[in-house]
C-alpha atoms as an extended CHARMM CRD file, in Angstrom:
* protein
*
       251  EXT
         1         1  MET       CA            -79.1540000000       84.6760000000      -74.0740000000  PROA      1               0.0000000000
         2         2  VAL       CA            -78.2780000000       81.8400000000      -71.6750000000  PROA      2               0.0000000000
         3         3  SER       CA            -75.3980000000       82.3680000000      -69.4030000000  PROA      3               0.0000000000
         4         4  SER       CA            -74.8230000000       79.0670000000      -67.9690000000  PROA      4               0.0000000000
         5         5  VAL       CA            -74.7530000000       75.4600000000      -69.7620000000  PROA      5               0.0000000000
         6         6  TYR       CA            -75.7140000000       72.8270000000      -67.4060000000  PROA      6               0.0000000000
         7         7  THR       CA            -74.0860000000       69.0830000000      -68.3820000000  PROA      7               0.0000000000
         8         8  VAL       CA            -76.5940000000       66.3670000000      -69.2400000000  PROA      8               0.0000000000
         9         9  MET       CA            -76.3860000000       62.3020000000      -69.2940000000  PROA      9               0.0000000000
        10        10  LEU       CA            -78.9310000000       60.1170000000      -71.0400000000  PROA      10              0.0000000000
        11        11  ILE       CA            -79.7360000000       56.9000000000      -70.2220000000  PROA      11              0.0000000000
        12        12  ASP       CA            -81.7650000000       54.3550000000      -71.8840000000  PROA      12              0.0000000000
        13        13  ASP       CA            -80.9580000000       50.4670000000      -73.1370000000  PROA      13              0.0000000000
        14        14  GLU       CA            -82.8410000000       51.4310000000      -76.6230000000  PROA      14              0.0000000000
        15        15  PRO       CA            -80.7510000000       53.5350000000      -79.0420000000  PROA      15              0.0000000000
        16        16  TRP       CA            -84.4370000000       54.8270000000      -80.5340000000  PROA      16              0.0000000000
        17        17  ILE       CA            -85.3350000000       56.3610000000      -77.6430000000  PROA      17              0.0000000000
        18        18  LEU       CA            -81.8800000000       57.5570000000      -76.7810000000  PROA      18              0.0000000000
        19        19  ALA       CA            -81.9520000000       58.9100000000      -80.6980000000  PROA      19              0.0000000000
        20        20  ARG       CA            -85.7350000000       60.5690000000      -79.4460000000  PROA      20              0.0000000000
        21        21  LEU       CA            -84.2010000000       62.1690000000      -76.0850000000  PROA      21              0.0000000000
        22        22  ARG       CA            -81.5940000000       63.5860000000      -78.3870000000  PROA      22              0.0000000000
        23        23  THR       CA            -83.4070000000       65.3700000000      -80.6880000000  PROA      23              0.0000000000
        24        24  ILE       CA            -86.5980000000       65.8880000000      -79.1190000000  PROA      24              0.0000000000
        25        25  VAL       CA            -85.8530000000       69.8290000000      -77.7660000000  PROA      25              0.0000000000
        26        26  ASP       CA            -83.0660000000       72.0420000000      -78.9980000000  PROA      26              0.0000000000
        27        27  TRP       CA            -80.6110000000       71.4870000000      -75.5280000000  PROA      27              0.0000000000
        28        28  GLU       CA            -78.7410000000       74.4640000000      -76.1940000000  PROA      28              0.0000000000
        29        29  ALA       CA            -80.9090000000       76.8550000000      -76.6430000000  PROA      29              0.0000000000
        30        30  LEU       CA            -81.9300000000       75.6910000000      -73.4710000000  PROA      30              0.0000000000
        31        31  GLY       CA            -78.9540000000       76.3700000000      -71.8300000000  PROA      31              0.0000000000
        32        32  PHE       CA            -77.8400000000       72.4320000000      -71.4730000000  PROA      32              0.0000000000
        33        33  GLN       CA            -75.3800000000       70.1190000000      -73.2060000000  PROA      33              0.0000000000
        34        34  ILE       CA            -75.0880000000       66.4660000000      -73.5830000000  PROA      34              0.0000000000
        35        35  VAL       CA            -72.3450000000       64.8900000000      -72.4820000000  PROA      35              0.0000000000
        36        36  CYS       CA            -73.0100000000       61.4820000000      -72.7940000000  PROA      36              0.0000000000
        37        37  GLU       CA            -74.8720000000       58.6060000000      -73.2060000000  PROA      37              0.0000000000
        38        38  ALA       CA            -75.2930000000       55.2380000000      -71.7260000000  PROA      38              0.0000000000
        39        39  GLY       CA            -77.3300000000       52.3050000000      -72.7230000000  PROA      39              0.0000000000
        40        40  ASP       CA            -77.0830000000       49.8810000000      -70.0920000000  PROA      40              0.0000000000
        41        41  PRO       CA            -76.6300000000       50.5800000000      -66.0670000000  PROA      41              0.0000000000
        42        42  ALA       CA            -73.0220000000       49.3130000000      -65.6030000000  PROA      42              0.0000000000
        43        43  SER       CA            -71.6540000000       51.9680000000      -68.0320000000  PROA      43              0.0000000000
        44        44  ALA       CA            -73.9560000000       54.3890000000      -66.8580000000  PROA      44              0.0000000000
        45        45  TRP       CA            -73.1420000000       54.2240000000      -63.4120000000  PROA      45              0.0000000000
        46        46  GLU       CA            -69.2930000000       54.5060000000      -64.7230000000  PROA      46              0.0000000000
        47        47  GLN       CA            -69.8580000000       57.7210000000      -66.1210000000  PROA      47              0.0000000000
        48        48  LEU       CA            -72.2270000000       59.0040000000      -64.3430000000  PROA      48              0.0000000000
        49        49  GLN       CA            -69.6730000000       59.1810000000      -61.5630000000  PROA      49              0.0000000000
        50        50  ALA       CA            -66.6740000000       60.3450000000      -63.7560000000  PROA      50              0.0000000000
        51        51  LEU       CA            -68.5420000000       63.0290000000      -65.2650000000  PROA      51              0.0000000000
        52        52  HSD       CA            -70.7460000000       64.6640000000      -62.6900000000  PROA      52              0.0000000000
        53        53  PRO       CA            -73.7820000000       65.8980000000      -65.1240000000  PROA      53              0.0000000000
        54        54  ASP       CA            -76.0250000000       68.1200000000      -63.9100000000  PROA      54              0.0000000000
        55        55  VAL       CA            -78.7810000000       66.3990000000      -64.9540000000  PROA      55              0.0000000000
        56        56  VAL       CA            -79.5320000000       62.7800000000      -65.7200000000  PROA      56              0.0000000000
        57        57  VAL       CA            -82.7020000000       61.4580000000      -68.1670000000  PROA      57              0.0000000000
        58        58  MET       CA            -83.0240000000       57.9580000000      -67.7930000000  PROA      58              0.0000000000
        59        59  ASP       CA            -85.6000000000       55.2770000000      -68.7620000000  PROA      59              0.0000000000
        60        60  ILE       CA            -86.6940000000       53.6410000000      -65.3180000000  PROA      60              0.0000000000
        61        61  ARG       CA            -86.9310000000       49.9460000000      -67.2340000000  PROA      61              0.0000000000
        62        62  MET       CA            -83.3130000000       48.2800000000      -67.9010000000  PROA      62              0.0000000000
        63        63  PRO       CA            -81.5290000000       44.9430000000      -68.1160000000  PROA      63              0.0000000000
        64        64  GLU       CA            -80.8090000000       43.5500000000      -64.4480000000  PROA      64              0.0000000000
        65        65  TYR       CA            -80.9630000000       46.7250000000      -63.2020000000  PROA      65              0.0000000000
        66        66  SER       CA            -83.4340000000       49.7690000000      -63.4230000000  PROA      66              0.0000000000
        67        67  GLY       CA            -83.3030000000       53.6850000000      -63.3020000000  PROA      67              0.0000000000
        68        68  LEU       CA            -84.1790000000       53.5700000000      -59.7950000000  PROA      68              0.0000000000
        69        69  ASP       CA            -81.1780000000       51.3380000000      -58.5130000000  PROA      69              0.0000000000
        70        70  ILE       CA            -79.0870000000       53.9270000000      -60.3130000000  PROA      70              0.0000000000
        71        71  LEU       CA            -81.2940000000       56.8740000000      -58.3230000000  PROA      71              0.0000000000
        72        72  GLN       CA            -81.0500000000       55.3190000000      -55.2430000000  PROA      72              0.0000000000
        73        73  ALA       CA            -77.8490000000       54.4360000000      -55.3520000000  PROA      73              0.0000000000
        74        74  ALA       CA            -76.7560000000       58.1280000000      -56.6380000000  PROA      74              0.0000000000
        75        75  ARG       CA            -78.4050000000       59.6770000000      -53.7620000000  PROA      75              0.0000000000
        76        76  ARG       CA            -76.5330000000       57.1150000000      -51.2300000000  PROA      76              0.0000000000
        77        77  ARG       CA            -73.3280000000       58.5560000000      -52.7880000000  PROA      77              0.0000000000
        78        78  GLY       CA            -74.3880000000       62.3910000000      -52.4560000000  PROA      78              0.0000000000
        79        79  VAL       CA            -74.8370000000       62.4820000000      -55.9660000000  PROA      79              0.0000000000
        80        80  SER       CA            -76.6420000000       65.9520000000      -56.6970000000  PROA      80              0.0000000000
        81        81  ALA       CA            -77.6570000000       66.0380000000      -60.1610000000  PROA      81              0.0000000000
        82        82  GLU       CA            -81.2990000000       66.2540000000      -61.1400000000  PROA      82              0.0000000000
        83        83  PHE       CA            -82.8780000000       63.3980000000      -62.2840000000  PROA      83              0.0000000000
        84        84  LEU       CA            -85.3320000000       63.0540000000      -65.2240000000  PROA      84              0.0000000000
        85        85  ILE       CA            -87.5920000000       59.7410000000      -65.4510000000  PROA      85              0.0000000000
        86        86  VAL       CA            -89.0090000000       58.0280000000      -68.6920000000  PROA      86              0.0000000000
        87        87  SER       CA            -91.4090000000       55.3240000000      -68.3300000000  PROA      87              0.0000000000
        88        88  GLY       CA            -93.3520000000       53.3980000000      -70.4120000000  PROA      88              0.0000000000
        89        89  TYR       CA            -94.8530000000       51.9360000000      -67.0400000000  PROA      89              0.0000000000
        90        90  ASP       CA            -97.9310000000       53.8620000000      -65.7890000000  PROA      90              0.0000000000
        91        91  ASP       CA            -97.7370000000       52.1730000000      -62.2180000000  PROA      91              0.0000000000
        92        92  PHE       CA            -97.9450000000       54.6860000000      -59.1640000000  PROA      92              0.0000000000
        93        93  SER       CA            -95.3310000000       52.1020000000      -57.3140000000  PROA      93              0.0000000000
        94        94  TYR       CA            -92.8430000000       53.7160000000      -59.8220000000  PROA      94              0.0000000000
        95        95  ALA       CA            -93.5290000000       57.1060000000      -59.6020000000  PROA      95              0.0000000000
        96        96  ARG       CA            -93.7130000000       57.0170000000      -55.4000000000  PROA      96              0.0000000000
        97        97  GLN       CA            -90.3710000000       55.3750000000      -55.4950000000  PROA      97              0.0000000000
        98        98  ALA       CA            -88.8040000000       57.9130000000      -57.8240000000  PROA      98              0.0000000000
        99        99  ILE       CA            -90.3790000000       60.5940000000      -56.4700000000  PROA      99              0.0000000000
       100       100  ALA       CA            -88.8330000000       59.4500000000      -52.7850000000  PROA      100             0.0000000000
       101       101  GLY       CA            -85.4690000000       59.8110000000      -54.5440000000  PROA      101             0.0000000000
       102       102  GLY       CA            -85.9720000000       63.0010000000      -55.4340000000  PROA      102             0.0000000000
       103       103  VAL       CA            -86.5760000000       63.1750000000      -58.9010000000  PROA      103             0.0000000000
       104       104  PHE       CA            -87.2120000000       66.1750000000      -60.8530000000  PROA      104             0.0000000000
       105       105  TYR       CA            -90.2180000000       64.7150000000      -62.9130000000  PROA      105             0.0000000000
       106       106  TYR       CA            -91.7180000000       61.8110000000      -64.0160000000  PROA      106             0.0000000000
       107       107  PHE       CA            -92.5600000000       61.3880000000      -67.8560000000  PROA      107             0.0000000000
       108       108  LEU       CA            -94.2150000000       58.6000000000      -69.3960000000  PROA      108             0.0000000000
       109       109  LYS       CA            -93.8460000000       57.4160000000      -72.6510000000  PROA      109             0.0000000000
       110       110  PRO       CA            -93.9800000000       58.3780000000      -75.7250000000  PROA      110             0.0000000000
       111       111  VAL       CA            -92.5740000000       61.6970000000      -74.2220000000  PROA      111             0.0000000000
       112       112  ASP       CA            -94.4400000000       64.6420000000      -75.1860000000  PROA      112             0.0000000000
       113       113  ALA       CA            -92.4530000000       67.4250000000      -76.8440000000  PROA      113             0.0000000000
       114       114  GLN       CA            -93.8220000000       70.1300000000      -75.0300000000  PROA      114             0.0000000000
       115       115  GLU       CA            -93.9910000000       68.6720000000      -71.9150000000  PROA      115             0.0000000000
       116       116  PHE       CA            -90.5310000000       68.0540000000      -72.0320000000  PROA      116             0.0000000000
       117       117  GLU       CA            -89.4390000000       71.5820000000      -72.8490000000  PROA      117             0.0000000000
       118       118  ARG       CA            -91.7720000000       72.6900000000      -70.3570000000  PROA      118             0.0000000000
       119       119  GLU       CA            -90.0600000000       70.8820000000      -67.5570000000  PROA      119             0.0000000000
       120       120  LEU       CA            -86.7210000000       71.6180000000      -68.6910000000  PROA      120             0.0000000000
       121       121  ARG       CA            -87.6500000000       74.9240000000      -68.5110000000  PROA      121             0.0000000000
       122       122  ARG       CA            -88.7190000000       74.6590000000      -65.0480000000  PROA      122             0.0000000000
       123       123  LEU       CA            -85.6450000000       72.8320000000      -63.9240000000  PROA      123             0.0000000000
       124       124  ARG       CA            -83.7120000000       75.5210000000      -65.8120000000  PROA      124             0.0000000000
       125       125  THR       CA            -85.0120000000       78.0430000000      -63.4440000000  PROA      125             0.0000000000
       126       126  ARG       CA            -84.3010000000       75.4630000000      -60.5210000000  PROA      126             0.0000000000
       127       127  LEU       CA            -80.5150000000       75.3350000000      -61.3910000000  PROA      127             0.0000000000
       128       128  ASP       CA            -80.1890000000       78.6400000000      -61.9390000000  PROA      128             0.0000000000
       129       129  GLY       CA            -80.9950000000       79.2040000000      -58.4550000000  PROA      129             0.0000000000
       130       130  ARG       CA            -78.4610000000       77.1740000000      -56.7210000000  PROA      130             0.0000000000
       131       131  ALA       CA            -74.6180000000       78.0090000000      -56.7250000000  PROA      131             0.0000000000
       132       132  PRO       CA            -72.8390000000       77.8600000000      -59.7280000000  PROA      132             0.0000000000
       133       133  SER       CA            -72.4430000000       74.3870000000      -61.5550000000  PROA      133             0.0000000000
       134       134  SER       CA            -69.4400000000       73.1880000000      -61.6850000000  PROA      134             0.0000000000
       135       135  PRO       CA            -67.9680000000       72.1340000000      -65.2670000000  PROA      135             0.0000000000
       136       136  ALA       CA            -68.1550000000       68.8790000000      -66.6900000000  PROA      136             0.0000000000
       137       137  ALA       CA            -64.8010000000       66.8110000000      -65.5770000000  PROA      137             0.0000000000
       138       138  PRO       CA            -62.6000000000       66.5490000000      -68.4440000000  PROA      138             0.0000000000
       139       139  GLU       CA            -63.7100000000       63.2950000000      -70.9530000000  PROA      139             0.0000000000
       140       140  GLU       CA            -60.2910000000       61.5810000000      -69.4980000000  PROA      140             0.0000000000
       141       141  GLU       CA            -61.1800000000       61.2120000000      -66.1330000000  PROA      141             0.0000000000
       142       142  ALA       CA            -63.5310000000       58.2160000000      -67.6060000000  PROA      142             0.0000000000
       143       143  VAL       CA            -61.0470000000       56.1260000000      -68.3900000000  PROA      143             0.0000000000
       144       144  LEU       CA            -59.9530000000       55.9860000000      -64.6650000000  PROA      144             0.0000000000
       145       145  THR       CA            -62.6530000000       53.6720000000      -64.1470000000  PROA      145             0.0000000000
       146       146  THR       CA            -60.5570000000       50.4530000000      -64.4870000000  PROA      146             0.0000000000
       147       147  PRO       CA            -60.6160000000       47.0960000000      -63.1930000000  PROA      147             0.0000000000
       148       148  CYS       CA            -58.4590000000       47.9200000000      -60.4980000000  PROA      148             0.0000000000
       149       149  ARG       CA            -60.2430000000       51.0140000000      -59.6850000000  PROA      149             0.0000000000
       150       150  ARG       CA            -63.5750000000       49.2040000000      -59.3730000000  PROA      150             0.0000000000
       151       151  LEU       CA            -61.4960000000       46.5810000000      -57.1040000000  PROA      151             0.0000000000
       152       152  ASN       CA            -60.1930000000       49.5650000000      -54.7600000000  PROA      152             0.0000000000
       153       153  GLU       CA            -64.0350000000       50.8610000000      -54.3390000000  PROA      153             0.0000000000
       154       154  ILE       CA            -65.1710000000       47.2360000000      -53.4370000000  PROA      154             0.0000000000
       155       155  LEU       CA            -62.5690000000       46.7440000000      -51.0250000000  PROA      155             0.0000000000
       156       156  ARG       CA            -63.4180000000       50.1250000000      -49.4630000000  PROA      156             0.0000000000
       157       157  TYR       CA            -66.8030000000       49.3850000000      -49.2050000000  PROA      157             0.0000000000
       158       158  ILE       CA            -66.0670000000       46.1960000000      -47.6580000000  PROA      158             0.0000000000
       159       159  ARG       CA            -64.1330000000       48.0340000000      -45.1940000000  PROA      159             0.0000000000
       160       160  GLU       CA            -66.4500000000       50.4510000000      -44.3790000000  PROA      160             0.0000000000
       161       161  ASN       CA            -69.2960000000       48.2300000000      -43.7730000000  PROA      161             0.0000000000
       162       162  TYR       CA            -68.0690000000       44.5390000000      -43.1730000000  PROA      162             0.0000000000
       163       163  GLN       CA            -70.5540000000       45.2150000000      -39.6280000000  PROA      163             0.0000000000
       164       164  SER       CA            -73.3860000000       44.8010000000      -42.3230000000  PROA      164             0.0000000000
       165       165  PRO       CA            -74.4600000000       41.2960000000      -43.9530000000  PROA      165             0.0000000000
       166       166  LEU       CA            -72.3440000000       41.3960000000      -46.9510000000  PROA      166             0.0000000000
       167       167  THR       CA            -72.8370000000       39.7380000000      -49.5480000000  PROA      167             0.0000000000
       168       168  LEU       CA            -71.8620000000       39.1350000000      -53.4800000000  PROA      168             0.0000000000
       169       169  ALA       CA            -75.3090000000       39.6460000000      -54.3080000000  PROA      169             0.0000000000
       170       170  VAL       CA            -74.8740000000       43.2600000000      -51.5970000000  PROA      170             0.0000000000
       171       171  LEU       CA            -72.2030000000       44.2000000000      -53.8850000000  PROA      171             0.0000000000
       172       172  SER       CA            -73.7830000000       43.1690000000      -57.2590000000  PROA      172             0.0000000000
       173       173  LYS       CA            -76.7060000000       45.6880000000      -56.5220000000  PROA      173             0.0000000000
       174       174  GLU       CA            -74.3170000000       48.8550000000      -54.7950000000  PROA      174             0.0000000000
       175       175  PHE       CA            -71.7870000000       48.7880000000      -58.1540000000  PROA      175             0.0000000000
       176       176  PHE       CA            -73.9210000000       47.2960000000      -60.9110000000  PROA      176             0.0000000000
       177       177  LEU       CA            -71.7110000000       44.4480000000      -61.3810000000  PROA      177             0.0000000000
       178       178  SER       CA            -72.2910000000       40.8760000000      -61.6270000000  PROA      178             0.0000000000
       179       179  PRO       CA            -71.5390000000       38.5370000000      -59.1920000000  PROA      179             0.0000000000
       180       180  THR       CA            -69.2060000000       36.7140000000      -61.6600000000  PROA      180             0.0000000000
       181       181  TYR       CA            -67.3080000000       40.0940000000      -62.2110000000  PROA      181             0.0000000000
       182       182  ILE       CA            -66.6110000000       40.8950000000      -58.7050000000  PROA      182             0.0000000000
       183       183  CYS       CA            -65.2440000000       37.3120000000      -58.1480000000  PROA      183             0.0000000000
       184       184  ASP       CA            -63.0760000000       37.5620000000      -61.3570000000  PROA      184             0.0000000000
       185       185  LEU       CA            -61.5240000000       40.8080000000      -59.8380000000  PROA      185             0.0000000000
       186       186  PHE       CA            -60.7450000000       39.3250000000      -56.6490000000  PROA      186             0.0000000000
       187       187  SER       CA            -59.3710000000       36.3150000000      -58.7470000000  PROA      187             0.0000000000
       188       188  GLN       CA            -57.1020000000       38.2580000000      -61.3400000000  PROA      188             0.0000000000
       189       189  TYR       CA            -55.8380000000       41.1110000000      -58.9340000000  PROA      189             0.0000000000
       190       190  THR       CA            -55.7670000000       39.5480000000      -55.3660000000  PROA      190             0.0000000000
       191       191  ASP       CA            -54.6670000000       36.6330000000      -53.8100000000  PROA      191             0.0000000000
       192       192  PHE       CA            -57.6430000000       36.1400000000      -51.7000000000  PROA      192             0.0000000000
       193       193  SER       CA            -61.2790000000       35.5670000000      -52.7590000000  PROA      193             0.0000000000
       194       194  PHE       CA            -64.2420000000       38.1680000000      -51.3210000000  PROA      194             0.0000000000
       195       195  VAL       CA            -65.2440000000       35.6220000000      -48.7800000000  PROA      195             0.0000000000
       196       196  GLN       CA            -61.6010000000       35.5760000000      -47.5720000000  PROA      196             0.0000000000
       197       197  TYR       CA            -61.3390000000       39.4810000000      -47.5220000000  PROA      197             0.0000000000
       198       198  LEU       CA            -64.5220000000       39.8470000000      -46.0180000000  PROA      198             0.0000000000
       199       199  THR       CA            -63.4850000000       37.8370000000      -43.4300000000  PROA      199             0.0000000000
       200       200  GLU       CA            -60.0590000000       38.9860000000      -42.2770000000  PROA      200             0.0000000000
       201       201  THR       CA            -61.6790000000       42.1660000000      -42.2590000000  PROA      201             0.0000000000
       202       202  ARG       CA            -64.1340000000       41.0290000000      -39.6300000000  PROA      202             0.0000000000
       203       203  ILE       CA            -61.3530000000       39.3810000000      -37.4910000000  PROA      203             0.0000000000
       204       204  ARG       CA            -59.0610000000       42.1930000000      -37.7400000000  PROA      204             0.0000000000
       205       205  ALA       CA            -62.0240000000       44.5370000000      -36.5340000000  PROA      205             0.0000000000
       206       206  ALA       CA            -62.6300000000       42.2770000000      -33.2760000000  PROA      206             0.0000000000
       207       207  GLY       CA            -59.2910000000       41.6400000000      -32.8500000000  PROA      207             0.0000000000
       208       208  LYS       CA            -58.9220000000       45.5750000000      -32.3880000000  PROA      208             0.0000000000
       209       209  LYS       CA            -61.7430000000       45.9390000000      -30.0620000000  PROA      209             0.0000000000
       210       210  LEU       CA            -60.2200000000       43.0090000000      -28.1450000000  PROA      210             0.0000000000
       211       211  ARG       CA            -57.4050000000       44.8940000000      -27.4640000000  PROA      211             0.0000000000
       212       212  GLU       CA            -58.4580000000       48.3360000000      -26.6780000000  PROA      212             0.0000000000
       213       213  THR       CA            -62.3670000000       47.6900000000      -25.2260000000  PROA      213             0.0000000000
       214       214  ASP       CA            -63.6040000000       45.3970000000      -22.4620000000  PROA      214             0.0000000000
       215       215  LEU       CA            -67.0310000000       44.8360000000      -24.6900000000  PROA      215             0.0000000000
       216       216  SER       CA            -68.0730000000       41.3480000000      -24.2340000000  PROA      216             0.0000000000
       217       217  VAL       CA            -66.6170000000       38.6280000000      -26.6830000000  PROA      217             0.0000000000
       218       218  SER       CA            -70.5780000000       38.1040000000      -27.7310000000  PROA      218             0.0000000000
       219       219  ARG       CA            -70.6290000000       41.9360000000      -28.7030000000  PROA      219             0.0000000000
       220       220  ILE       CA            -67.7210000000       42.1220000000      -30.4010000000  PROA      220             0.0000000000
       221       221  ALA       CA            -68.2520000000       39.1900000000      -32.7610000000  PROA      221             0.0000000000
       222       222  ALA       CA            -72.0680000000       40.8170000000      -33.5610000000  PROA      222             0.0000000000
       223       223  GLU       CA            -70.5640000000       44.1560000000      -34.1590000000  PROA      223             0.0000000000
       224       224  ALA       CA            -67.7230000000       42.4110000000      -36.3380000000  PROA      224             0.0000000000
       225       225  GLY       CA            -70.5350000000       41.3020000000      -38.5290000000  PROA      225             0.0000000000
       226       226  PHE       CA            -70.5880000000       37.5080000000      -37.0290000000  PROA      226             0.0000000000
       227       227  ARG       CA            -73.9310000000       36.5800000000      -36.4500000000  PROA      227             0.0000000000
       228       228  ASP       CA            -73.0100000000       33.2420000000      -35.1570000000  PROA      228             0.0000000000
       229       229  TYR       CA            -71.0140000000       32.9320000000      -31.6810000000  PROA      229             0.0000000000
       230       230  SER       CA            -69.5400000000       30.0250000000      -32.0180000000  PROA      230             0.0000000000
       231       231  TYR       CA            -68.3440000000       30.1930000000      -36.0380000000  PROA      231             0.0000000000
       232       232  PHE       CA            -66.6580000000       33.4370000000      -34.7050000000  PROA      232             0.0000000000
       233       233  SER       CA            -64.9220000000       31.7080000000      -32.1130000000  PROA      233             0.0000000000
       234       234  LYS       CA            -64.0120000000       28.6400000000      -34.4340000000  PROA      234             0.0000000000
       235       235  VAL       CA            -62.6450000000       31.3250000000      -37.3170000000  PROA      235             0.0000000000
       236       236  PHE       CA            -60.8980000000       33.7120000000      -34.8870000000  PROA      236             0.0000000000
       237       237  ARG       CA            -58.8540000000       30.3820000000      -33.6700000000  PROA      237             0.0000000000
       238       238  GLN       CA            -58.1270000000       29.8460000000      -37.0870000000  PROA      238             0.0000000000
       239       239  LYS       CA            -56.7860000000       32.7550000000      -38.0930000000  PROA      239             0.0000000000
       240       240  THR       CA            -54.9910000000       33.9770000000      -34.6200000000  PROA      240             0.0000000000
       241       241  GLY       CA            -53.8790000000       30.5480000000      -33.1540000000  PROA      241             0.0000000000
       242       242  MET       CA            -55.8580000000       31.7420000000      -30.0670000000  PROA      242             0.0000000000
       243       243  SER       CA            -59.3440000000       31.7160000000      -28.7650000000  PROA      243             0.0000000000
       244       244  PRO       CA            -61.0130000000       35.0810000000      -27.9590000000  PROA      244             0.0000000000
       245       245  SER       CA            -60.4320000000       35.1300000000      -24.6640000000  PROA      245             0.0000000000
       246       246  GLU       CA            -56.8780000000       33.9920000000      -24.9200000000  PROA      246             0.0000000000
       247       247  TYR       CA            -56.1730000000       36.8980000000      -27.5980000000  PROA      247             0.0000000000
       248       248  ARG       CA            -58.0830000000       39.4640000000      -24.9810000000  PROA      248             0.0000000000
       249       249  ARG       CA            -55.5450000000       38.0020000000      -21.9530000000  PROA      249             0.0000000000
       250       250  ASN       CA            -52.5110000000       38.8050000000      -24.1400000000  PROA      250             0.0000000000
       251       251  ARG       CA            -53.3480000000       41.9930000000      -25.4660000000  PROA      251             0.0000000000
């Protein structure tokens, strides 16, 4: 008898494939429980963060974002789930990227049931060798994924990465949200745009370094995320009423 049950998330944009994955093996007999299914990358990413499954089985090709995008974002966030990739594309570049991301196994469609069961048993052995698995988060936790929560995550990400060349496209890829939706979040729940918030964050960071360090103004501008020194000086004066040098003298 199986002593521990590991949670599983299925991700595929084709309902018939989800149905096939759901019935391809006797999940419970193997010690697994399917706790959620997702048909698009955005909802998949939200549920993955909310429910913390032990295992993720997903397609590699989906609209807008691929399974590899989800895999890479998950690894950046420290998600420890084991990933099983299902792909209809016999392309070594996909397999190579998946392996680099630490996937457990890479299946080609149509998935063979015996091969799938064999790899699940092997995965089960690996999971049993780890520390006891954490229980699945309650379903109510998924409700916490609201627009305000997503906006707060985006604002925190900007504050932590303002030095980088941030754009709406970067945020879109990081959070699996369209640029238009991100702009809508800013307009509906704040009094500033994405560009305004990013600029204010960078100017505050630059002002802090001008007050607290003796670094050159050009270096401070670069470390605050400004690639153009003259633009930095112009924006800094607009925001503070002083040039960076004047600001430093009045610290």
